[in-house]
N, C-alpha and C positions, 0 to 999 in steps of 0.2 A: 504494500500500500504506500509506503514511503517512497518507493521508486517511482510509482505513478504520479504522486504529488510533485516530486522533484522534476520529473519529465514535463509535467504540465507547466510548472513554474518556469522551467528553462525555455519552453516554447512561447509563453505568453508575456513574461516580464520583459521590459525593455533592457537592452544591453547597454553597456557603457559606450560602445561604438555607435549605436543608433542614436543615443542622446548627443553624442559628439557631432553627428551630422545634422541635428535639428537646428533650424535657423532661429527659432525662438529662444533657444537656450544659449546661443553664442555669447551674449553679453555676460552671462554668469557661468559660463562653461568652466572657467578655472576653479570655481568653488564647487560646483556640482560634480565635476569629474575628478575631484581629488581622490587619489587611490585609496586613502585610508577609509573613505566612506563606502567603498565597494569591496573592501577586503573583509573576510570573515574572521574576526578576532574574538577573543573571550570577553572583551569589553563592549565591542560595538554590536554584537549579535543580541545580547540581552537588552541593550538600549533600544535596538530596532524592534524587538518583540514588544516591549512595553509601549513604545511610541505607536506602533501599529494598532495595539489594543485601544489606546486612547483615541486616536483619530478614527478608528473603525467604529467604535461605539458612540462617541459623542457627536460625530459629524456625519449626517446621512448622505451627503453628496461630496464629491471631489476628495475622497478619502486618500487615494493613492498620491495625487499631486501634493496634497497637504502634508502627508507623512514624509514625502521626499523633501519638501521645503523645510519642515521642522527638523529633519535629520541633520541638516547642515550645522546649525548652532549646537545641537545636542551631541554631535559626533557619533550618531547612530548609523548602523549599516542600512543603506538605502534599500537594497533588495529585500532584506528581512522585514523592514518597516512596511514596505509596500505589500509584501505577501501576507503579512499578519492582518492587514486591514480586511482581508477577505473572511475574517471570522464572522463578520456581519454580511449577510446576503439576503435575498428575498425569503429564504426559508428560516433563517435564524433571527431576523430582526423582529418580527411580531412576538415570538415568545420572549425575546430579550426585553422588549418594551413592556410587555405585560408583567414580567418579573420585576422590572424596574419600578413600575407603578405600584405593585404590591409591596415591595421593599420600602419605597418612599412613603406610602400611606401608613405602614407600620411604624416607621421611624418618626413620622410627624403625628402619629396617633390619630389618624382619621378613621373613625369607626365605620361610617357608611360612605359608600362611593356612589350613591344614587342621587339622581336629580329630584329634588323635592318639588311639590306642586307650587306653581308660581315662580319657580326659579328657572332662569334661562340656561341653555346649554353653555353659552359663553360664560356666564357667571360660574357655573360648575367647573368649567375648564380652567378658569383663572384662579378660582378659590381652592379647589381641591386637586383636580387632575394635573394641572400644570406644575405646581410645587412638588407634588408627590413624584411625578415623572422625573423632574430635574434632580431631586434629591436621590431617587433610586438610580438614575443613570450615573450620577457622580459616584455613588457608592459602588455600583457594579464595575464602573471603569477603574476605580482605585483597586478593587479586589482583583480584577482580571489583569491589570497592568503589573501589580506586585507579584501575583502568582506566575504570570508569564515570564517576568524578569527572573524570578527565583528558579522556575523550572528550566528555563533555557540556560541559566548559569550552571545549574546542577547537571543538566544534560551535557553541556560542553565539558565540564569537569569529568564526568563519567566516560565520555568519548576519548578524552586525552589519556586518562588512566588506562583504558583498554589498549590504546596505541602503545603506551609505555610498556605495558605487560607483554604485548605481542613482540615488541622489539627486544625486550629482555629475554624472552624465550628463544627468539631467533639467534641472538648472540650466544646464548648458553649452548646451543647446538642440541642434537638429539640425545635423549637420555639413554644410558646403557642399561 
């Protein structure tokens, strides 16, 4: 499954070379195409995951360009940030927003989420649904970003330890 996801990302994500040829990016190409932002390192990948979670959950449109733009000052990995924004898609966004509303209404202690007689939908949206949704989205974003950062940092560490062990076994040679 990981191989399929990696192949899909390789086919669909913009490459450094395609961005280099883009005429709209020429004025800022020296910043966007900085090699450190495209290299997969133990520091840049978790930053990219956290940034992708934040832009993917909080911003319903232009998630990939926004994550790429925010990756510049945060020194996050641009491909990782762009790929992680796909956590939200037409299938995952509605349950995410319902969960955010539920969490926000619990945190703000709203008991009923129904429109009362004589109350307009706009009043309900501004007084209960809007604040609950915003608080819930901020809570979910924080939890997802911190969890994504920690999981990717631990995953990176696990991967490096496996490489070290394999290298040590190769150097030790076959056991007699």
